[in-house]
Every structure is written in C-alpha cells, then in structure tokens.
NUPA-820243 format. One line per field, with one value per residue (C-alpha): residue number from 0; chain; x, y, z. Coordinates in steps of 0.02 Angstrom, whole numbers. Each point is the difference from the previous one (the first is absolute). Layout:
BEGIN
num: NUM, ...;
cadena: A, ...;
c1: X, ...;
c2: Y, ...;
c3: Z, ...;
//
This chain:
BEGIN
num: 0, 1, 2, 3, 4, 5, 6, 7, 8, 9, 10, 11, 12, 13, 14, 15, 16, 17, 18, 19, 20, 21, 22, 23, 24, 25, 26, 27, 28, 29, 30, 31, 32, 33, 34, 35, 36, 37, 38, 39, 40, 41, 42, 43, 44, 45, 46, 47, 48, 49, 50, 51, 52, 53, 54, 55, 56, 57, 58, 59, 60, 61, 62, 63, 64, 65, 66, 67, 68, 69, 70, 71, 72, 73, 74, 75, 76, 77, 78, 79, 80, 81, 82, 83, 84, 85, 86, 87, 88, 89, 90, 91, 92, 93, 94, 95, 96, 97, 98, 99, 100, 101, 102, 103, 104, 105, 106, 107, 108, 109, 110, 111, 112, 113, 114, 115, 116, 117, 118, 119, 120, 121, 122, 123, 124, 125, 126, 127, 128, 129, 130, 131, 132, 133;
cadena: A, A, A, A, A, A, A, A, A, A, A, A, A, A, A, A, A, A, A, A, A, A, A, A, A, A, A, A, A, A, A, A, A, A, A, A, A, A, A, A, A, A, A, A, A, A, A, A, A, A, A, A, A, A, A, A, A, A, A, A, A, A, A, A, A, A, A, A, A, A, A, A, A, A, A, A, A, A, A, A, A, A, A, A, A, A, A, A, A, A, A, A, A, A, A, A, A, A, A, A, A, A, A, A, A, A, A, A, A, A, A, A, A, A, A, A, A, A, A, A, A, A, A, A, A, A, A, A, A, A, A, A, A, A;
c1: 377, -69, -59, 93, -106, -58, 5, 77, -65, 74, -73, -159, -22, 10, 137, 1, 156, 21, -66, -146, -151, -183, -163, -137, -185, -33, -128, 143, 185, 43, -70, 4, 89, 189, 84, 186, 87, 150, 82, -136, -147, -123, -32, -77, 74, -46, -67, 117, 76, -90, -21, -47, 185, -5, -153, 88, 147, -116, -102, 157, 59, -157, 12, -152, -43, -60, -187, -18, 41, -136, -57, -18, -29, 116, 131, 37, 166, 159, 27, 166, 38, -20, 73, 26, 66, -3, 42, -104, 139, 46, -36, -43, -59, 164, 93, -93, 65, -93, -1, 58, -96, -139, 33, -154, -115, -150, -157, -90, -120, 152, 32, 25, -85, 21, -103, 94, -64, 57, 65, -41, -16, 111, 147, 2, -38, -108, 143, 75, -173, -24, 179, 106, 188, 77;
c2: -115, -178, -46, -143, -157, -34, -188, -147, -170, -162, -165, 93, 82, 189, 43, 172, 95, 88, 173, -27, 104, -30, 88, -110, 23, 145, 15, 17, -45, 183, -4, -107, -52, 8, -170, -42, -163, -49, -169, -99, 87, 142, 121, 169, 172, 93, 178, 71, 163, -31, 158, 53, -17, -183, -22, 95, -123, -154, 78, 54, -183, -44, 148, 83, 159, 22, 32, -31, -123, -132, -133, -173, -115, -91, -119, -166, -77, 98, 185, 20, 186, 133, 174, 33, 176, 64, 173, -29, -2, -186, -123, -141, -28, -93, 163, 80, -16, -136, -114, -179, -120, -80, 98, 108, 62, 11, -99, -31, 143, 108, -79, 139, 17, 114, 53, 45, 64, -125, 56, -87, -189, -13, 60, -154, -189, -97, -63, 173, 71, -126, -14, 155, -17, 101;
c3: -564, 23, 177, 78, 4, 180, -5, -91, -53, 61, -56, -50, 172, 27, 129, 73, 48, 168, -9, -118, 53, -42, 32, 71, 31, -115, -145, -126, -15, 47, 176, 154, 159, -24, 20, -23, -34, 110, 36, -84, 87, -41, 140, 28, 33, 160, -13, 137, -73, -166, -102, -176, -44, 37, -109, -140, 7, -10, -142, -94, 0, -93, -122, 75, 88, 180, 22, 185, 139, 22, 118, -78, 148, 118, -60, 79, 49, 11, 17, -87, -2, 138, 27, -184, -32, -182, -63, -156, -129, 25, -144, 121, 178, 26, -34, 149, 178, 94, 150, 3, -110, 101, 163, 38, 136, -118, -25, -165, 38, -47, -172, -128, -167, -150, -147, -157, -165, -134, -168, -164, 23, -154, 105, 109, -9, 119, 108, 21, 44, 138, 65, -8, 19, 139;
//
C-alpha cells in the first residue's frame, strides 16, 4: 500500500496539508520532537496524558517501531495539540481523541518527543521521512 504524499507542489513551493507531522531535533529522521501542521503553522504536541500508545501511533505513521520516548528540546511558537488520548491502534494522531487545536495549558517544556526505529531507507523517500502524513 502506497503512503499518501504529505505535501503538494504549487508554483515550485512545497505546500503542506493540515495534519502533517514531523520529527524535529533528533539525530535521525526517525526521532525528534513531535510537531504537527495546522492552518498554515507548525506547532508542538503537549505531553499531557502521553503514553507509549501515543508514540506507537506516531511511529506507525512513519512505518517504524517504537524504541522509547525521547526529549529533543523545546519548540518555539504554537503548541497545537494537548490532551491527546490514543488507544494505540489508531493510524494517525488525528484519529485519537484530542483537545481543541491551539487551546492548551502547556509550556514548551512539555513538548513531546519520540524515538522510532526506522526500517529500510528503501521503503521511504526523503519527503516521507521528514514529513509523515497523519
């Protein structure tokens, strides 16, 4: 099954769709602070209620397995998701119950990170490795 492409090109510029997630600040494309794209902005995800099941959902989106949660520094700007509740079987963070976009009681010290174990680099291309469709 081919993974849906997370972005489209318009006049040579890469445009991201709402719900694209990326991992930032890690040493590889398979680890980092979780950031999500919504209404033209990138923002972080708060760690309130964050469990191994949440990390499994994020890693599954990138065709990887969970190794452990990680800390990859504080983000800047918006905190877009808070109070996310995943059971672990979801295919996307957007399939999990969550609070209202951008409404949070968190600070960037609560930005969540994940570390996934990547499979063969032949299974993905550079864009999909950096920006995983959710």
